[in-house]
Backbone as CSV, one residue per row, in Angstrom:
resi,resn,N_x,N_y,N_z,CA_x,CA_y,CA_z,C_x,C_y,C_z
1,MET,0.845,-1.172,0.000,0.000,0.000,0.000,0.893,1.238,0.000
2,THR,0.547,2.165,-0.882,1.324,3.392,-0.966,0.953,4.332,0.187
3,LEU,1.831,5.284,0.437,1.579,6.261,1.496,0.316,7.058,1.189
4,SER,0.128,7.462,-0.060,-1.054,8.264,-0.398,-2.340,7.461,-0.203
5,LEU,-2.313,6.179,-0.506,-3.492,5.333,-0.295,-3.755,5.146,1.194
6,ALA,-2.702,4.968,1.986,-2.854,4.838,3.434,-3.444,6.114,4.033
7,ILE,-2.986,7.257,3.570,-3.533,8.530,4.037,-5.000,8.655,3.623
8,GLY,-5.304,8.253,2.407,-6.684,8.300,1.918,-7.612,7.432,2.752
9,TYR,-7.193,6.205,3.035,-8.016,5.314,3.853,-8.158,5.827,5.286
10,THR,-7.093,6.395,5.830,-7.153,6.945,7.190,-8.121,8.124,7.248
11,ALA,-8.014,9.021,6.288,-8.923,10.172,6.230,-10.363,9.704,6.033
12,ALA,-10.547,8.724,5.173,-11.886,8.191,4.926,-12.471,7.586,6.197
13,PHE,-11.669,6.838,6.922,-12.123,6.201,8.158,-12.512,7.240,9.197
14,LEU,-11.627,8.197,9.432,-11.888,9.213,10.458,-13.063,10.115,10.092
15,GLY,-13.144,10.497,8.826,-14.226,11.362,8.376,-15.577,10.673,8.372
16,THR,-15.564,9.359,8.321,-16.803,8.585,8.275,-17.305,8.232,9.658
17,ILE,-16.425,7.758,10.517,-16.891,7.269,11.818,-17.445,8.374,12.702
18,CYS,-17.093,9.619,12.431,-17.595,10.709,13.271,-19.109,10.873,13.158
19,TRP,-19.720,10.429,12.077,-21.163,10.577,11.892,-21.961,9.423,12.480
20,ILE,-21.339,8.292,12.682,-22.058,7.121,13.182,-22.582,7.339,14.605
21,PRO,-21.774,7.847,15.550,-22.320,8.104,16.890,-23.485,9.097,16.869
22,GLN,-23.422,10.099,15.997,-24.518,11.075,15.894,-25.793,10.389,15.421
23,ALA,-25.681,9.536,14.416,-26.853,8.823,13.905,-27.442,7.908,14.973
24,VAL,-26.599,7.191,15.674,-27.072,6.291,16.742,-27.755,7.098,17.843
25,LEU,-27.142,8.200,18.256,-27.701,9.030,19.321,-29.068,9.601,18.930
26,VAL,-29.179,10.080,17.717,-30.434,10.664,17.259,-31.556,9.623,17.295
27,TRP,-31.270,8.420,16.829,-32.312,7.388,16.819,-32.592,6.861,18.229
28,LYS,-31.587,6.869,19.072,-31.773,6.386,20.444,-32.599,7.377,21.275
29,THR,-32.276,8.669,21.169,-32.950,9.686,21.985,-34.180,10.285,21.302
30,LYS,-34.250,10.144,19.985,-35.320,10.756,19.186,-35.341,12.286,19.338
31,ASP,-34.207,12.855,19.701,-34.089,14.299,19.888,-33.305,14.895,18.724
32,THR,-33.999,15.647,17.884,-33.345,16.250,16.725,-33.494,17.764,16.693
33,LYS,-34.006,18.350,17.780,-34.287,19.787,17.758,-33.036,20.638,17.549
34,SER,-31.888,20.155,17.960,-30.669,20.953,17.807,-29.979,20.724,16.455
35,LEU,-30.545,19.864,15.631,-29.954,19.594,14.318,-30.609,20.450,13.249
36,SER,-29.810,21.014,12.392,-30.320,21.816,11.287,-30.614,20.904,10.095
37,LEU,-31.869,20.893,9.663,-32.237,20.082,8.499,-31.506,20.566,7.251
38,VAL,-31.454,21.877,7.047,-30.789,22.433,5.865,-29.315,22.030,5.835
39,THR,-28.635,22.167,6.955,-27.216,21.816,7.019,-27.004,20.334,6.736
40,ASN,-27.829,19.495,7.336,-27.674,18.056,7.121,-28.028,17.651,5.699
41,LEU,-29.009,18.308,5.084,-29.322,18.034,3.674,-28.171,18.472,2.768
42,MET,-27.569,19.609,3.086,-26.428,20.067,2.294,-25.251,19.098,2.428
43,PHE,-25.012,18.629,3.648,-23.914,17.682,3.827,-24.229,16.356,3.140
44,LEU,-25.492,15.932,3.193,-25.893,14.720,2.481,-25.627,14.868,0.981
45,ALA,-25.997,16.003,0.413,-25.723,16.247,-1.006,-24.221,16.211,-1.280
46,THR,-23.443,16.768,-0.362,-21.983,16.784,-0.524,-21.416,15.367,-0.566
47,VAL,-21.817,14.516,0.383,-21.248,13.167,0.409,-21.747,12.331,-0.762
48,ILE,-22.963,12.596,-1.229,-23.450,11.894,-2.429,-22.623,12.290,-3.638
49,LEU,-22.344,13.580,-3.775,-21.510,14.028,-4.901,-20.098,13.454,-4.810
50,TRP,-19.522,13.412,-3.600,-18.199,12.798,-3.436,-18.251,11.311,-3.772
51,LEU,-19.340,10.645,-3.409,-19.502,9.233,-3.749,-19.544,9.051,-5.262
52,ILE,-20.321,9.870,-5.934,-20.391,9.789,-7.405,-19.022,10.038,-8.014
53,TYR,-18.329,11.046,-7.521,-16.985,11.349,-8.016,-16.049,10.165,-7.781
54,GLY,-16.086,9.599,-6.585,-15.252,8.437,-6.283,-15.547,7.268,-7.209
55,LEU,-16.829,7.046,-7.504,-17.198,5.977,-8.439,-16.683,6.267,-9.852
56,MET,-16.753,7.527,-10.256,-16.301,7.905,-11.597,-14.800,7.696,-11.775
57,ILE,-14.035,7.964,-10.727,-12.579,7.812,-10.857,-12.074,6.509,-10.227
58,VAL,-13.003,5.709,-9.731,-12.713,4.425,-9.083,-11.650,4.596,-7.984
59,ASP,-11.996,5.435,-7.025,-11.123,5.689,-5.888,-11.775,5.067,-4.656
60,TRP,-11.255,3.911,-4.241,-11.896,3.143,-3.183,-11.995,3.847,-1.843
61,PRO,-10.990,4.591,-1.392,-11.187,5.325,-0.134,-12.372,6.289,-0.215
62,LEU,-12.497,6.999,-1.334,-13.622,7.921,-1.509,-14.951,7.175,-1.574
63,ILE,-14.973,6.075,-2.288,-16.207,5.299,-2.444,-16.676,4.766,-1.096
64,ILE,-15.790,4.111,-0.388,-16.163,3.493,0.895,-16.584,4.552,1.909
65,ALA,-15.776,5.584,2.043,-16.069,6.626,3.027,-17.399,7.298,2.740
66,ASN,-17.639,7.623,1.508,-18.848,8.360,1.189,-20.080,7.470,1.104
67,LEU,-19.899,6.199,0.891,-21.017,5.263,0.982,-21.488,5.151,2.435
68,VAL,-20.531,5.000,3.336,-20.876,4.918,4.761,-21.422,6.267,5.253
69,SER,-20.790,7.367,4.849,-21.262,8.687,5.263,-22.664,8.970,4.723
70,THR,-22.922,8.565,3.497,-24.255,8.745,2.926,-25.286,7.982,3.746
71,THR,-24.961,6.767,4.124,-25.876,5.966,4.937,-26.149,6.645,6.278
72,ALA,-25.100,7.117,6.929,-25.267,7.792,8.217,-26.084,9.068,8.057
73,MET,-25.809,9.841,7.020,-26.523,11.105,6.827,-27.981,10.878,6.452
74,VAL,-28.260,9.857,5.656,-29.654,9.529,5.346,-30.384,9.175,6.635
75,SER,-29.724,8.439,7.499,-30.311,8.069,8.784,-30.601,9.298,9.641
76,ILE,-29.667,10.238,9.680,-29.841,11.459,10.478,-30.963,12.321,9.900
77,VAL,-30.978,12.497,8.578,-32.030,13.295,7.949,-33.393,12.637,8.133
78,ALA,-33.444,11.313,7.994,-34.704,10.593,8.206,-35.194,10.791,9.635
79,ALA,-34.289,10.726,10.599,-34.661,10.941,11.998,-35.157,12.369,12.203
80,LYS,-34.487,13.331,11.598,-34.907,14.735,11.721,-36.318,14.909,11.176
81,LEU,-36.619,14.295,10.059,-37.946,14.416,9.475,-38.997,13.646,10.296
82,LYS,-38.614,12.516,10.820,-39.561,11.683,11.589,-39.849,12.251,12.972
83,PHE,-38.827,12.747,13.663,-38.976,13.177,15.050,-39.051,14.695,15.201
84,LYS,-39.560,15.389,14.218,-39.657,16.849,14.269,-39.982,17.271,15.659
């Protein structure tokens, strides 16, 4: 594994796992009043675009990270809409 690939996977891992505790907490507490729907929708759009870009250039760190981030963000947005 090259250094650049190792850095890519590390960044992908760290940037992805930070959203998982938020998604779990939101569904566990059903408290979304402090979350901005607009901000989370914008971030969801961002990770979807990064996922598409990663797929277009076949960059696995980007694909994996943004697939997981998209899943977490969809979960957070769904919770925000459900638990208004």
